[in-house]
N, C-alpha and C positions, 0 to 999 in steps of 0.2 A: 756503712761506717761502721768501723770498729769503736766499741767503747772502751773508755777511759780504763785505766788499770792502774792499782798502785804496785809501784816496781820496786825497789832497794838500789840502788846507785851506790859504787865504791867511790869514792872521791882521794884521789892526792892529797897528803897529809894539809894541813891549814888552810884548806880552800874548802870550806862546806860555806863558808856566807859566800864568798864568793860566786859561787856557784851555786850556789839558792836563788843570789840577786840573777844570775843569767840565765836561769830556766823558767823567774816569773816574768822575767822583761819578754821571752817570748812564749805568753800564755799557758804557760804551765802551770799548774795547781804543785808546790813544795810541800814538805810537812818535817821540817828541823824540830824534833822533841828537846828539848830540852831544859836542865835542873841547874836552881842556886845550889852554890855550896858558900862556907869564908874561906874566903881565905888570908894569912896573914902574912904580913908581908914584915920588915923591920922594922917600921913607925906607923901603920895603921892595919888595921881590919877590913878587909872591902867584899860586899857581897857579889862573885861574876857569877853570869853563865854558863855551863859548859854542854857541849854539848851529848846527849844519853847513848847515844848509840856513834863514836868517833868512827871517822870515816865511812859514814854512808848518809846520803839526805834521800829523804822518800821521794818521791815525786808521781805523781798520777797524769799517765798519758796511755795514748795507745800507740803499736808496738808500731805502726810507720811512721811513728816520729819518733825512731829511735837511733836512725843514721843522722840528727841533727844533734838530736842529744848525746852521743858516742862525740860529735865533733867538736864538744865543746872545751876549750882547754882544760884540762885537770880531773875532766872522768875517763874513769881509771875500764868501768864497766857496769852493764845493768847483772845484776847476779840472776844466777843462771841455776836449773839443773839439769846433767846432761847434753849441756849449748844451747836448752833453749832460755831464753828472759822466763821468769818463775813469780807469776803476780804474789803482792801478797793479801792474802783476805777483810775485806771492807770490814768484819768486827772487830777484827786483830786493830785497826789503826783507829777504829771509834771505840776501844776500851781503853789504846792509851792513852788517848784524847781524854778520854774522862776523868782518867787516874791520873792525868797530867794536872788540870785545870780543878783537883782535889784540896785547895790551898788548904783547907782542914786538918788535913791529914799528911805528915811527910811524908815523901822521897825518897831514893835512892837508886843509883843504879845497883845493880846485883847480876848473880853468872845465871846462865838458863837453869833454871831449873826442873824436875817433873817429879810431880806429887799428884794428890785426885784433886781434879775437875770439880771448880766449884764454880755458885754462880751466888753473889750480892743478891738479896732476899728486901733491905729496907737501906736507908742513909739515902747520901746523895748518889752513891757510888750505883743504888740499884741495877740491875738488869745486866752487870760489871762481870765477866765468868774470866778464871782465871785458874795458877792451879796454887794452892795453899800447900808453902813450906815454915817451919822454923827456926828460925836464929837467936841465937842467945833467951830461950826461951820466951821468942813473943811470936804468933803467930802471922805470920805478912802473907798475901794478896798477891800470884806473881803475875804481870801482863805482859807476854811474851811476843814479840814478831818472830815466829819459827823461819824464816828463810835467813832472819844477821844469828841465829843462836845467842841473840841475848834478849833484857830481861828491866823490867821494871818491878821492885816491890814495893808496896806498902802495907802499914800495921790495918791494923782488921779483927773486928767483935766477933768473934768466933756466931756469936748467939745471930749475926747477920748475912749466915752463908745458910747455904743448903748446896748438897749432892748431884753433879750435874752425872745422870744417867750414860753411857756411851751412846 
């Protein structure tokens, strides 16, 4: 039996939650990272959840299930490299989950960034690796899904990180 791996599914617009539910009904583990944002309407301000990677659902399955998944209305494709579905590393998913679960630090979507690779040594995110970038004078740790060329950034204390050698 082939071991299930994480894959990114490109989804039709405004179908993320519907397709996530369809996958879970079929027994396929999904991960749809979200962040919260305040939306101001004319009469009130409301906190809503938005997908961190709009247009993509991350699912864990073996490639033998690919035809069934691609048959779901609204699934456009499994992201690939040279016409072969490309799996997402388990470590990238684990790091992303830890960052988004850390409610003590603000997180926000950001463009994929290249920089020095570091590992957090202390605090609630100890063990998470990512890239350090500077935005508006603050240091942020960027955790990304390289296949999607998307990432999330969290504020960090420079004393908590050490450089990781390649």
